[in-house]
Every structure is written in C-alpha cells, then in structure tokens.
C-alpha angles and dihedrals in degrees: 000000000000089000091056091052091055095054112116122255090245089062091057090047089057091047091048093050092048093049094048090050093050097041109016101158098089090053098049102057145344108213106314094338116104109218090215084082089071095062097081095046091047091051089049090053089052092049091048089053092053092044089055089060095051137077139185090271090064092060093043089056091055091050087055089056106051089154091070092049094048094046092045093054092042094050091047097054094036105043103040099046092047094046089049091049091049092050092054089056093047096047097033096217123182112279100258094042089050090049088055091060091051089045091057090047091052095053125106121256114298118253090233088064089077091057092044090052088050091052093045093054089242129141102295094182090054090047092054091047093050092047092050096046095044090050092051091048094047096083088062104030100040096059090042093051092046092050091051099039104025098027093231135097122228116193120219125194102239098199092045088054092047089053091048092054091049092045096046103034120006101045098047092042090051090054090045091055090047090049091053092047098047108023109010099085092045096048112036095164096086092037091060092054101043093091091054091045089052092051093051090047090055091050092051092048090051095051092047092052093043093049092049092048095042098113093052092046093052096044098052121089124250093251092070090050089052091047092051091048092051090047091053096044092047088056091055093044101045093037093054099042093039088057093046093048090054091054102255120153121258096258092052092046090053090049094050092047090055094042092051096043097047118068133187093256091166090062090047090053090049092053091049090050092050089054092049090240100110091128093059113012089036098055097083094049090049090054099036094056100062092036095054092048091053095045093039094051090045091053092044091051090050093051092044090061096047 
C-alpha cells in the first residue's frame, strides 16, 4: 500500500484516462445530469487553490519582468501554430483534420497550464499572466493564424471569452487571494490540502473529457495521435530552450515551456462543434487534450522533484 501512495501523479492520470476509455459511462452522466457541467466548477476550485498561495508581491514581480511576459506570449503564438502547420505537411492529413491541428496550435494557453506550473515549482504568477493575455489576444490572433495557415476564418465571440476568463480564472483567484489575506494564516488546515484537492480535480476533469470524447479517440488513426504528441512535445522543447537562450531564469523557462506546450483544447473543441465539424476539425483537440495532460503532469512531476 505504501508503494501505491508513492506512485507519481502522471501514473494516475494514465490510469484514469485508460479507465474512462474502457468504461466511459460513469463519467458521462449520472441520471439526467451531464458531468460536463462539473468542469467549470472544478476549474474554479483549482484556480481558487492557486490564488490562495499568491499575494500582490507575486504580480509585482511579474510586472518587473516584462521580458518574460512578452517572450512567453510570442513563443506561444509563434511556435505552436507553425509546428502544427508543419505537421500537416509532413503527415498529409485530409484538409479538415489538418485544420484541426492548426486550430489547436492557434489556441490560447490551456487553463491546466496554471496548475502544472504550480506543480512544477515554476512561476505561477507569470503562468496566470500568460494565460490571461493569450486568452484576450485569441479573438484576434486565432482567426488571423487560421486564415494564414489553414485558409479559413473562425469567428470567436470576444466578450464571451472575456467572461470565461473572468469566470474561470480571475474571479476564483481573486477570492483565493482574499482567503489567504483574511483567513489563510488563521486556518492552515484547508491551505495544506488545496494542492491535493487541485490534483484530484485535474484527474476528474481529464476523465470527464476523455469519456465524452471516447468515440472520436477510438476512431482516429494512430498517425494523428503521433502528430498531436509531437506537436505537444515540441511546444515544451522549444518553449523551454527558447526561454533559456534568451536569458530567462529557470522558473520562468519552466513556466514558458508549460504555457507553450499546453493549449486550450476545450475551446478548440467548442469552436469545432459550433462549426458542425466535430468529427473532422474536432479530432485533433479531442486527442491533444488527454495527451497534453499526461505529458504535462509527467513533466511537472519531474521538475517538482528536481
């Protein structure tokens, strides 16, 4: 039993994904309630947990390092779209499937990147800033990148996205910071367990998404899985070493690697659904999501132990 307790978080992510693929029904709905409705509250819990570890000084430190913010945003919207475009040429996928890879690469930073940065002992404040800025830029940059690289324009509701970022990130983090300021020092019990709560929340989110996208995951060929894995790993690699080559500190380099490698695949799936192309354009997001959570948690666990 002690051995089981020492197994890394990435191992349990793999087990959870495998179980939800083999037996998805419990993770799709309970009675008439669709479990997809839990994703937003779980993300808010995660963001609250990170907010409770942060203070004003964390954000002031980021403002003192605009170079890290600029390079993080630049690498994100430069590396991932171009790598995605290159992969479509190498693998020669059908047009709409190929566009899905570019779509994933043109998304803002994934929300899970904030948690992964937290786990990896990276710069959480920088991670939150990069996620927020990339999300706000996405309504402009995502359609532009798709028009240039995928020769199609995908419209995004700017104000809906602004509300999503406030609902999923800013509001719960704000309350987390307030909790730390007013209650945190007086009640350390919850504070000690917030990291564990966040990890279990990630696992539950992953199995819900995997279960709901099971049919797409099983129907697609192995080449698309390989392409998505390469896409993800290239984001980690070029993000990290690009940051190191430009002279950024280790914590910032880890953060940028995670921010570049993890994409908002949920948003990509939503766009594909809105265009009624979930079976083609939506295949890459359905695969990229579980893959990036496995590789991201593995990388975060590795860095956590260094």
